[in-house]
C-alpha positions as CSV (number, residue, x, y, z in Angstrom):
1,M,63.8,17.6,-33.5
2,F,62.3,17.5,-30.0
3,P,62.6,20.4,-27.5
4,K,65.4,19.9,-24.9
5,F,63.0,18.7,-22.2
6,Y,61.9,15.8,-24.5
7,M,63.9,12.6,-25.1
8,L,63.3,9.5,-27.2
9,A,63.5,6.3,-25.0
10,K,62.8,2.6,-25.2
11,T,62.1,0.1,-22.4
12,E,60.1,-3.0,-21.3
13,G,57.2,-2.5,-19.0
14,I,54.4,-4.4,-17.3
15,V,51.0,-2.8,-17.8
16,L,49.4,-1.9,-14.4
17,R,46.5,0.2,-15.6
18,R,44.9,1.6,-18.8
19,Y,42.1,4.1,-19.5
20,K,40.6,6.0,-22.4
21,F,42.0,9.3,-23.5
22,G,39.5,11.2,-25.7
23,E,37.7,9.3,-28.4
24,A,40.3,6.9,-29.6
25,G,43.3,7.5,-27.3
26,L,44.7,5.5,-24.4
27,I,46.7,6.3,-21.3
28,A,48.6,3.3,-20.0
29,V,50.5,3.0,-16.7
30,L,53.5,0.7,-16.8
31,Y,56.1,-0.4,-14.3
32,T,59.2,-0.4,-16.5
33,K,62.7,-1.8,-16.2
34,D,64.5,1.4,-16.9
35,F,62.3,4.2,-15.6
36,G,60.1,2.7,-12.8
37,K,56.4,3.6,-13.0
38,L,55.6,5.4,-16.2
39,R,52.5,6.9,-17.9
40,V,52.3,6.9,-21.6
41,V,49.7,8.4,-23.9
42,N,48.7,7.8,-27.5
43,K,45.7,9.6,-29.1
44,N,44.9,6.8,-31.6
45,L,46.0,3.6,-29.9
46,L,42.5,2.2,-29.4
47,N,42.0,2.2,-33.2
48,Q,45.4,0.6,-33.7
49,E,44.5,-2.1,-31.1
50,R,41.4,-3.4,-32.8
51,N,43.4,-6.2,-34.4
52,G,45.0,-7.2,-31.1
53,G,46.0,-5.4,-27.9
54,V,49.6,-4.5,-27.4
55,L,49.1,-2.9,-24.0
56,D,46.7,-5.3,-22.2
57,L,46.5,-5.3,-18.5
58,I,48.9,-7.8,-16.8
59,S,51.1,-8.1,-19.9
60,L,54.8,-7.4,-20.7
61,S,55.3,-4.9,-23.6
62,E,58.2,-3.1,-25.2
63,V,57.5,0.5,-25.7
64,I,59.2,3.4,-27.5
65,F,58.1,6.8,-26.2
66,V,59.1,10.4,-26.1
67,E,60.0,11.1,-22.4
68,N,58.7,14.4,-21.2
69,I,61.2,15.6,-18.6
70,A,58.9,18.5,-17.7
71,N,56.0,16.3,-16.5
72,N,55.0,12.7,-16.1
73,L,52.8,12.2,-19.2
74,N,55.0,10.7,-22.0
75,Q,54.0,10.4,-25.7
76,L,53.9,6.7,-26.8
77,I,55.4,6.2,-30.3
78,S,55.0,2.4,-30.6
79,A,54.3,-0.7,-28.5
80,E,54.9,-4.4,-29.0
81,S,53.6,-7.1,-26.8
82,N,56.3,-9.5,-25.5
83,E,54.3,-11.7,-23.2
84,K,50.6,-11.9,-22.3
85,F,50.4,-14.5,-19.5
86,I,47.5,-16.3,-21.0
87,N,47.0,-18.8,-18.2
88,I,46.4,-16.0,-15.7
89,Y,43.5,-14.8,-17.8
90,D,42.1,-18.3,-18.1
91,D,42.1,-19.0,-14.3
92,F,39.9,-16.9,-11.9
93,D,42.1,-17.1,-8.8
94,K,45.3,-16.4,-10.8
95,F,43.6,-13.4,-12.4
96,I,42.3,-12.0,-9.1
97,S,45.7,-12.4,-7.4
98,A,47.5,-10.8,-10.4
99,S,45.0,-7.9,-10.5
100,Y,45.7,-7.4,-6.9
101,V,49.5,-7.3,-7.3
102,I,49.4,-4.8,-10.2
103,E,47.0,-2.6,-8.2
104,I,49.1,-2.4,-5.1
105,V,52.3,-1.8,-7.2
106,N,50.5,1.1,-8.8
107,E,49.5,2.5,-5.4
108,L,52.8,1.9,-3.5
109,T,55.2,3.2,-6.1
110,C,56.0,6.7,-7.4
111,E,56.4,7.7,-11.0
112,K,59.9,7.7,-12.6
113,D,61.4,6.3,-9.4
114,K,63.5,3.5,-11.0
115,N,63.8,0.2,-9.2
116,E,64.8,-2.8,-11.3
117,N,64.3,-5.1,-8.4
118,I,60.6,-4.2,-8.3
119,F,60.3,-4.8,-12.1
120,Y,61.9,-8.2,-11.9
121,L,59.9,-9.0,-8.8
122,I,56.6,-8.3,-10.6
123,L,57.8,-10.3,-13.7
124,E,58.8,-13.3,-11.5
125,F,55.4,-13.3,-9.8
126,L,53.6,-13.2,-13.1
127,E,55.7,-15.9,-14.7
128,K,55.4,-18.2,-11.6
129,T,51.7,-17.6,-11.3
130,D,51.2,-18.2,-15.1
131,N,53.2,-21.4,-15.3
132,S,52.7,-23.2,-11.9
133,D,50.0,-24.8,-9.9
134,I,51.1,-23.2,-6.6
135,N,48.2,-21.4,-4.8
136,P,48.3,-18.0,-6.6
137,Y,47.3,-16.2,-3.4
138,W,50.4,-17.6,-1.7
139,N,52.5,-16.3,-4.7
140,A,50.8,-12.9,-4.1
141,I,51.5,-12.9,-0.4
142,I,55.3,-13.6,-1.0
143,F,55.4,-10.8,-3.5
144,E,53.5,-8.4,-1.2
145,V,55.8,-9.0,1.7
146,L,58.8,-8.3,-0.4
147,L,57.2,-5.1,-1.9
148,I,56.1,-3.9,1.6
149,N,59.7,-4.4,2.9
150,M,61.2,-2.6,-0.2
151,S,58.8,0.4,0.3
152,G,59.8,0.8,4.0
153,N,56.4,-0.1,5.4
154,R,57.3,-3.3,7.2
155,P,54.9,-4.0,10.1
156,V,56.2,-5.0,13.6
157,F,55.4,-8.4,15.0
158,S,58.1,-8.7,17.6
159,S,56.7,-6.6,20.4
160,C,53.7,-4.6,21.5
161,A,53.5,-1.0,20.1
162,N,52.6,0.4,23.5
163,C,54.4,-1.4,26.3
164,K,57.1,-2.9,24.1
165,N,56.7,-6.3,25.7
166,I,56.6,-9.6,23.8
167,P,52.9,-10.6,23.9
168,A,51.9,-13.9,25.5
169,G,48.5,-15.2,24.7
170,N,46.1,-13.1,22.7
171,V,47.7,-10.8,20.1
172,R,46.0,-7.9,18.3
173,F,47.2,-5.9,15.3
174,S,46.9,-2.1,15.0
175,F,46.7,-0.9,11.4
176,R,47.0,2.6,12.8
177,Y,50.5,1.9,14.3
178,S,51.5,-0.9,11.9
179,S,52.3,-3.1,14.9
180,I,50.9,-5.8,17.2
181,L,49.4,-5.0,20.6
182,C,49.1,-7.2,23.6
183,E,45.7,-7.8,25.2
184,K,46.5,-5.5,28.1
185,C,47.2,-2.6,25.6
186,R,44.0,-3.1,23.6
187,S,42.7,0.3,24.6
188,F,45.7,1.9,22.9
189,D,43.8,1.3,19.6
190,M,40.2,0.1,20.0
191,E,40.1,-0.6,16.2
192,S,42.8,-3.2,16.4
193,V,42.0,-6.7,15.2
194,K,42.5,-10.0,17.0
195,L,44.9,-12.4,15.3
196,S,44.5,-16.1,15.6
197,E,47.6,-18.0,16.8
198,N,48.3,-19.5,13.4
199,T,47.9,-16.2,11.6
200,F,50.2,-14.5,14.0
201,V,52.9,-17.2,13.7
202,Y,52.8,-17.0,9.9
203,L,52.9,-13.2,9.8
204,K,55.8,-13.2,12.2
205,K,57.7,-15.8,10.1
206,I,57.2,-14.2,6.7
207,F,58.2,-10.7,7.9
208,E,61.0,-11.7,10.2
209,E,62.6,-14.9,9.0
210,D,64.2,-16.1,5.7
211,L,61.4,-15.8,3.1
212,S,63.3,-18.0,0.6
213,E,62.8,-21.0,2.8
214,I,59.3,-20.1,4.1
215,K,57.8,-19.7,0.7
216,K,58.5,-23.3,-0.2
217,T,55.9,-24.6,2.3
218,V,52.4,-23.5,1.3
219,P,49.9,-23.3,4.2
220,E,46.4,-24.9,3.8
221,N,44.1,-22.9,1.6
222,R,41.9,-21.2,4.2
223,Q,45.0,-19.9,6.0
224,V,46.4,-18.6,2.8
225,L,43.1,-16.7,2.1
226,L,43.1,-15.3,5.6
227,L,46.7,-14.1,5.3
228,F,45.9,-12.6,1.9
229,R,42.9,-10.7,3.3
230,F,44.9,-9.4,6.3
231,L,47.8,-8.1,4.1
232,G,45.2,-6.5,1.8
233,R,43.7,-4.6,4.8
234,Y,47.2,-3.6,5.8
235,V,48.0,-2.1,2.4
236,E,44.6,-0.3,2.4
237,S,45.6,1.3,5.7
238,L,48.9,2.4,4.1
239,I,47.3,4.0,1.1
240,D,44.2,5.2,2.9
241,K,41.8,3.9,0.2
242,P,40.1,0.7,-0.7
243,I,41.7,-1.8,-3.1
244,K,39.2,-2.7,-5.8
245,S,40.5,-6.2,-6.5
246,L,40.5,-7.0,-2.7
247,K,36.8,-6.2,-2.6
248,V,36.2,-8.7,-5.4
249,F,38.3,-11.3,-3.5
250,N,36.4,-10.7,-0.3
251,D,33.0,-10.9,-2.0
252,L,33.8,-14.1,-3.8
253,K,35.9,-15.9,-1.2
254,K,33.8,-15.0,1.9
255,N,32.4,-18.4,2.4
256,E,35.8,-20.1,2.2
257,I,37.3,-17.6,4.6
258,I,34.6,-17.9,7.3
259,G,34.5,-21.7,7.1
260,G,35.6,-23.7,10.2
261,N,37.4,-21.8,12.9
262,I,38.5,-19.0,10.6
263,K,35.3,-17.0,11.2
264,C,36.4,-15.7,14.6
265,Q,40.0,-14.7,13.6
266,M,39.4,-11.2,12.4
267,K,37.0,-9.7,14.9
């Protein structure tokens, strides 16, 4: 019989992170349907996984665990893999975009803060990215916009953060104030970045208009990459730390991003 601050529980979860615990143990971070973000630990799971992982990154698993009401580290009793999203692992761009999504979910959510909408949002992104030929970075952008809105961190693209006017001509974005600036107010934040006309139009649309319609029309690849990079920088400004998967993306997609007229859009 467990003490009163322990409770046996069962749920589905998407694996966001995993790391070793002792010699053969594992701590896994999952975003679950019934509990939100959750950490589970098992002191012998690595030995048990040698014949096949049940808590692989970017997979959906069913877990039974002892919930520790007193703290956030819960004892894993058993785990069974429900879906592994094999096509994501077989495609580099799908894998990078999925790695990015689970990383920002881990950073933008709190433990044991239940939100079924976020669980199903992650699951929908993974299923769509796994099974379709749509640009996976566009899928990640749509996911990210919805997650940012849910977390209450929606940036402002309607008016200048300083003078409150609607910008005409050059538009800049201040990560410090999560808002655009007109050229006249550039000195309000000297670290603000210049947005190209196309990037500004797309950002304004995806944050202020009906996303269910906008997501049906995928921009050309370089524009998608630029939007993905911008939103990654925005999330980094929110969490005040670098995103590892974004660095991999920037290193490997640098030549595609700076091609043509894109090279002068993020000065």
